[in-house]
Chimera marker file (.cmm) of the C-alpha trace (Angstrom):
<marker_set name="trace">
<marker id="1" x="-1.543" y="0.241" z="14.106" r="1" g="1" b="0" radius="0.5"/>
<marker id="2" x="-1.461" y="-3.254" z="12.359" r="1" g="1" b="0" radius="0.5"/>
<marker id="3" x="-2.198" y="-4.136" z="8.860" r="1" g="1" b="0" radius="0.5"/>
<marker id="4" x="-2.236" y="-7.308" z="6.307" r="1" g="1" b="0" radius="0.5"/>
<marker id="5" x="-2.220" y="-4.910" z="3.171" r="1" g="1" b="0" radius="0.5"/>
<marker id="6" x="1.519" y="-4.370" z="2.841" r="1" g="1" b="0" radius="0.5"/>
<marker id="7" x="4.222" y="-7.382" z="2.299" r="1" g="1" b="0" radius="0.5"/>
<marker id="8" x="7.989" y="-6.579" z="2.795" r="1" g="1" b="0" radius="0.5"/>
<marker id="9" x="10.171" y="-9.780" z="2.181" r="1" g="1" b="0" radius="0.5"/>
<marker id="10" x="13.965" y="-9.587" z="0.931" r="1" g="1" b="0" radius="0.5"/>
<marker id="11" x="12.797" y="-12.247" z="-1.932" r="1" g="1" b="0" radius="0.5"/>
<marker id="12" x="10.119" y="-10.110" z="-3.297" r="1" g="1" b="0" radius="0.5"/>
<marker id="13" x="11.284" y="-6.850" z="-5.192" r="1" g="1" b="0" radius="0.5"/>
<marker id="14" x="14.339" y="-6.434" z="-2.798" r="1" g="1" b="0" radius="0.5"/>
<marker id="15" x="12.284" y="-5.949" z="0.128" r="1" g="1" b="0" radius="0.5"/>
<marker id="16" x="10.491" y="-3.246" z="-1.233" r="1" g="1" b="0" radius="0.5"/>
<marker id="17" x="6.936" y="-2.816" z="0.207" r="1" g="1" b="0" radius="0.5"/>
<marker id="18" x="4.095" y="-4.462" z="-1.806" r="1" g="1" b="0" radius="0.5"/>
<marker id="19" x="0.454" y="-4.987" z="-1.594" r="1" g="1" b="0" radius="0.5"/>
<marker id="20" x="0.423" y="-8.537" z="-0.062" r="1" g="1" b="0" radius="0.5"/>
<marker id="21" x="-0.106" y="-10.896" z="-2.941" r="1" g="1" b="0" radius="0.5"/>
<marker id="22" x="1.380" y="-8.955" z="-5.328" r="1" g="1" b="0" radius="0.5"/>
<marker id="23" x="4.525" y="-7.518" z="-6.658" r="1" g="1" b="0" radius="0.5"/>
<marker id="24" x="3.353" y="-4.201" z="-6.887" r="1" g="1" b="0" radius="0.5"/>
<marker id="25" x="4.776" y="-1.691" z="-4.604" r="1" g="1" b="0" radius="0.5"/>
<marker id="26" x="2.742" y="0.409" z="-2.100" r="1" g="1" b="0" radius="0.5"/>
<marker id="27" x="4.555" y="3.407" z="-3.420" r="1" g="1" b="0" radius="0.5"/>
<marker id="28" x="3.220" y="3.125" z="-6.660" r="1" g="1" b="0" radius="0.5"/>
<marker id="29" x="-0.312" y="4.135" z="-5.156" r="1" g="1" b="0" radius="0.5"/>
<marker id="30" x="1.117" y="7.426" z="-4.098" r="1" g="1" b="0" radius="0.5"/>
<marker id="31" x="2.497" y="8.378" z="-7.082" r="1" g="1" b="0" radius="0.5"/>
<marker id="32" x="-0.130" y="6.858" z="-9.186" r="1" g="1" b="0" radius="0.5"/>
<marker id="33" x="-2.565" y="9.660" z="-6.547" r="1" g="1" b="0" radius="0.5"/>
<marker id="34" x="-0.387" y="12.603" z="-7.747" r="1" g="1" b="0" radius="0.5"/>
<marker id="35" x="-2.256" y="12.798" z="-10.938" r="1" g="1" b="0" radius="0.5"/>
<marker id="36" x="-5.226" y="9.941" z="-11.404" r="1" g="1" b="0" radius="0.5"/>
<marker id="37" x="-7.882" y="8.428" z="-9.087" r="1" g="1" b="0" radius="0.5"/>
<marker id="38" x="-8.066" y="5.237" z="-6.836" r="1" g="1" b="0" radius="0.5"/>
<marker id="39" x="-10.096" y="3.885" z="-9.611" r="1" g="1" b="0" radius="0.5"/>
<marker id="40" x="-7.912" y="4.060" z="-12.146" r="1" g="1" b="0" radius="0.5"/>
<marker id="41" x="-4.924" y="2.694" z="-10.078" r="1" g="1" b="0" radius="0.5"/>
<marker id="42" x="-7.273" y="-0.079" z="-9.049" r="1" g="1" b="0" radius="0.5"/>
<marker id="43" x="-8.251" y="-0.477" z="-12.751" r="1" g="1" b="0" radius="0.5"/>
<marker id="44" x="-4.345" y="-0.269" z="-13.372" r="1" g="1" b="0" radius="0.5"/>
<marker id="45" x="-3.316" y="-2.796" z="-10.737" r="1" g="1" b="0" radius="0.5"/>
<marker id="46" x="-5.996" y="-5.325" z="-10.696" r="1" g="1" b="0" radius="0.5"/>
<marker id="47" x="-3.855" y="-7.636" z="-8.481" r="1" g="1" b="0" radius="0.5"/>
<marker id="48" x="-4.365" y="-4.805" z="-5.830" r="1" g="1" b="0" radius="0.5"/>
<marker id="49" x="-7.418" y="-5.501" z="-3.823" r="1" g="1" b="0" radius="0.5"/>
<marker id="50" x="-9.321" y="-1.651" z="-2.970" r="1" g="1" b="0" radius="0.5"/>
<marker id="51" x="-9.636" y="-3.354" z="0.643" r="1" g="1" b="0" radius="0.5"/>
<marker id="52" x="-5.781" y="-3.161" z="0.634" r="1" g="1" b="0" radius="0.5"/>
<marker id="53" x="-5.422" y="0.284" z="-1.210" r="1" g="1" b="0" radius="0.5"/>
<marker id="54" x="-7.443" y="1.821" z="1.676" r="1" g="1" b="0" radius="0.5"/>
<marker id="55" x="-6.160" y="0.193" z="4.163" r="1" g="1" b="0" radius="0.5"/>
<marker id="56" x="-2.796" y="1.947" z="3.263" r="1" g="1" b="0" radius="0.5"/>
<marker id="57" x="-4.056" y="4.876" z="3.075" r="1" g="1" b="0" radius="0.5"/>
<marker id="58" x="-5.659" y="4.886" z="6.522" r="1" g="1" b="0" radius="0.5"/>
<marker id="59" x="-2.131" y="3.929" z="7.758" r="1" g="1" b="0" radius="0.5"/>
<marker id="60" x="-0.560" y="6.866" z="6.212" r="1" g="1" b="0" radius="0.5"/>
<marker id="61" x="-3.391" y="9.039" z="7.398" r="1" g="1" b="0" radius="0.5"/>
<marker id="62" x="-2.617" y="7.623" z="10.922" r="1" g="1" b="0" radius="0.5"/>
<marker id="63" x="0.876" y="7.967" z="10.899" r="1" g="1" b="0" radius="0.5"/>
<marker id="64" x="1.257" y="11.116" z="9.222" r="1" g="1" b="0" radius="0.5"/>
<marker id="65" x="-1.586" y="12.713" z="11.753" r="1" g="1" b="0" radius="0.5"/>
<marker id="66" x="-0.983" y="11.187" z="14.844" r="1" g="1" b="0" radius="0.5"/>
<marker id="67" x="2.468" y="9.658" z="14.389" r="1" g="1" b="0" radius="0.5"/>
<marker id="68" x="1.012" y="6.137" z="15.043" r="1" g="1" b="0" radius="0.5"/>
<marker id="69" x="3.715" y="3.540" z="15.014" r="1" g="1" b="0" radius="0.5"/>
<marker id="70" x="2.820" y="0.498" z="12.002" r="1" g="1" b="0" radius="0.5"/>
<marker id="71" x="3.273" y="-2.854" z="12.810" r="1" g="1" b="0" radius="0.5"/>
<marker id="72" x="3.565" y="-5.243" z="9.404" r="1" g="1" b="0" radius="0.5"/>
<marker id="73" x="3.645" y="-8.211" z="11.513" r="1" g="1" b="0" radius="0.5"/>
<link id1="1" id2="2" r="1" g="1" b="0" radius="0.2"/>
<link id1="2" id2="3" r="1" g="1" b="0" radius="0.2"/>
<link id1="3" id2="4" r="1" g="1" b="0" radius="0.2"/>
<link id1="4" id2="5" r="1" g="1" b="0" radius="0.2"/>
<link id1="5" id2="6" r="1" g="1" b="0" radius="0.2"/>
<link id1="6" id2="7" r="1" g="1" b="0" radius="0.2"/>
<link id1="7" id2="8" r="1" g="1" b="0" radius="0.2"/>
<link id1="8" id2="9" r="1" g="1" b="0" radius="0.2"/>
<link id1="9" id2="10" r="1" g="1" b="0" radius="0.2"/>
<link id1="10" id2="11" r="1" g="1" b="0" radius="0.2"/>
<link id1="11" id2="12" r="1" g="1" b="0" radius="0.2"/>
<link id1="12" id2="13" r="1" g="1" b="0" radius="0.2"/>
<link id1="13" id2="14" r="1" g="1" b="0" radius="0.2"/>
<link id1="14" id2="15" r="1" g="1" b="0" radius="0.2"/>
<link id1="15" id2="16" r="1" g="1" b="0" radius="0.2"/>
<link id1="16" id2="17" r="1" g="1" b="0" radius="0.2"/>
<link id1="17" id2="18" r="1" g="1" b="0" radius="0.2"/>
<link id1="18" id2="19" r="1" g="1" b="0" radius="0.2"/>
<link id1="19" id2="20" r="1" g="1" b="0" radius="0.2"/>
<link id1="20" id2="21" r="1" g="1" b="0" radius="0.2"/>
<link id1="21" id2="22" r="1" g="1" b="0" radius="0.2"/>
<link id1="22" id2="23" r="1" g="1" b="0" radius="0.2"/>
<link id1="23" id2="24" r="1" g="1" b="0" radius="0.2"/>
<link id1="24" id2="25" r="1" g="1" b="0" radius="0.2"/>
<link id1="25" id2="26" r="1" g="1" b="0" radius="0.2"/>
<link id1="26" id2="27" r="1" g="1" b="0" radius="0.2"/>
<link id1="27" id2="28" r="1" g="1" b="0" radius="0.2"/>
<link id1="28" id2="29" r="1" g="1" b="0" radius="0.2"/>
<link id1="29" id2="30" r="1" g="1" b="0" radius="0.2"/>
<link id1="30" id2="31" r="1" g="1" b="0" radius="0.2"/>
<link id1="31" id2="32" r="1" g="1" b="0" radius="0.2"/>
<link id1="32" id2="33" r="1" g="1" b="0" radius="0.2"/>
<link id1="33" id2="34" r="1" g="1" b="0" radius="0.2"/>
<link id1="34" id2="35" r="1" g="1" b="0" radius="0.2"/>
<link id1="35" id2="36" r="1" g="1" b="0" radius="0.2"/>
<link id1="36" id2="37" r="1" g="1" b="0" radius="0.2"/>
<link id1="37" id2="38" r="1" g="1" b="0" radius="0.2"/>
<link id1="38" id2="39" r="1" g="1" b="0" radius="0.2"/>
<link id1="39" id2="40" r="1" g="1" b="0" radius="0.2"/>
<link id1="40" id2="41" r="1" g="1" b="0" radius="0.2"/>
<link id1="41" id2="42" r="1" g="1" b="0" radius="0.2"/>
<link id1="42" id2="43" r="1" g="1" b="0" radius="0.2"/>
<link id1="43" id2="44" r="1" g="1" b="0" radius="0.2"/>
<link id1="44" id2="45" r="1" g="1" b="0" radius="0.2"/>
<link id1="45" id2="46" r="1" g="1" b="0" radius="0.2"/>
<link id1="46" id2="47" r="1" g="1" b="0" radius="0.2"/>
<link id1="47" id2="48" r="1" g="1" b="0" radius="0.2"/>
<link id1="48" id2="49" r="1" g="1" b="0" radius="0.2"/>
<link id1="49" id2="50" r="1" g="1" b="0" radius="0.2"/>
<link id1="50" id2="51" r="1" g="1" b="0" radius="0.2"/>
<link id1="51" id2="52" r="1" g="1" b="0" radius="0.2"/>
<link id1="52" id2="53" r="1" g="1" b="0" radius="0.2"/>
<link id1="53" id2="54" r="1" g="1" b="0" radius="0.2"/>
<link id1="54" id2="55" r="1" g="1" b="0" radius="0.2"/>
<link id1="55" id2="56" r="1" g="1" b="0" radius="0.2"/>
<link id1="56" id2="57" r="1" g="1" b="0" radius="0.2"/>
<link id1="57" id2="58" r="1" g="1" b="0" radius="0.2"/>
<link id1="58" id2="59" r="1" g="1" b="0" radius="0.2"/>
<link id1="59" id2="60" r="1" g="1" b="0" radius="0.2"/>
<link id1="60" id2="61" r="1" g="1" b="0" radius="0.2"/>
<link id1="61" id2="62" r="1" g="1" b="0" radius="0.2"/>
<link id1="62" id2="63" r="1" g="1" b="0" radius="0.2"/>
<link id1="63" id2="64" r="1" g="1" b="0" radius="0.2"/>
<link id1="64" id2="65" r="1" g="1" b="0" radius="0.2"/>
<link id1="65" id2="66" r="1" g="1" b="0" radius="0.2"/>
<link id1="66" id2="67" r="1" g="1" b="0" radius="0.2"/>
<link id1="67" id2="68" r="1" g="1" b="0" radius="0.2"/>
<link id1="68" id2="69" r="1" g="1" b="0" radius="0.2"/>
<link id1="69" id2="70" r="1" g="1" b="0" radius="0.2"/>
<link id1="70" id2="71" r="1" g="1" b="0" radius="0.2"/>
<link id1="71" id2="72" r="1" g="1" b="0" radius="0.2"/>
<link id1="72" id2="73" r="1" g="1" b="0" radius="0.2"/>
</marker_set>
């Protein structure tokens, strides 16, 4: 499975996976969803595209349910 939604670059946030084109860590989406909705996350992080957030959620689902590898390139 391939995605353009996530960027991993040692020059950006020390290599922490972030949403492409932002400095918003991907993990912040999962932290946020523990208590809030996806729409509230997107309202509070307007630089994150809804398409990318949904892509990350689909990737997590595919990985966790089917153990599919994720290709970030």
